[in-house]
N, C-alpha and C positions, 0 to 999 in steps of 0.2 A: 299445823294449819290451825288458824284461829277458829273458834266455835262458830262464828257467823259464816265463814266461808264453808265450813263443813256442813252447816245447815243448808246453805244455798245449793251446794253440790248434791246433798241428799234429796232435797225437794226437786231439783232438776232431773235427777235420775228417776225418781218415782213418777214425776209428771210425764217424762218421756215414755216410760214403760206402760203406764196405765192408758195414756192417750193412744199409743200405737196398738195396744191390745184391743181396744174398742174399734179403732180404725180397721184393723185386720178382720175383726168379727163382722163389722158392717160390710166390708168388701166381700167376704165369703158368703154372707147372707143374701146379698142383693144382686150379684153378678153371676152369669153362667160360667165365665172364665175365671179361674182362681186368681185372686189378688189383682183384679183390675179396679180402677178407680174412676168413678164418674162424679166430677165435682158438683154439677148441677143437682144430681140426685142426692148427693150427700148434704148439700145445703137445704134442699127441699125437706129431707128427712129431719133435719135439725129444727124445723118449724112445724113438725107434724101434729103437735098438740100444745096446749097452753104451757105445760111444764117445760117441754123442750124449747118452746119459743122464748120463755123467760130466761132460761139458762143460755141459750144461743145469743140472744140480744145482749145480755149482761157480758158475755165473753167478747162479743164483737166490739161493744162500746169501750170496755176496759182495755182491749188490745189497741184500739185506735188511740185512746188517751195515753197509754204507755208508749206507743210508737211516737206520738207527737212529743212527749216528754223527752224521750231519748234523742230525737232529732234536734230539738231546741236546746237542750242542755249539753249535747255533744259538741255544739259549736262554741 
């Protein structure tokens, strides 16, 4: 496997594991039932302070741009 594909695979796995680690941590900290997910509470917590708002905004805008790029270039 070429180095670029190996790097993409590695980053994808690390991204998946770290993201879901924090998602599970958030679910267990905020809900009474283990591993339930409230999307509105999750989004509200993503904007709970200036640092979180900065990161959340950056992520949402970046994801929107990447999604549009994929849609337009995929055609």
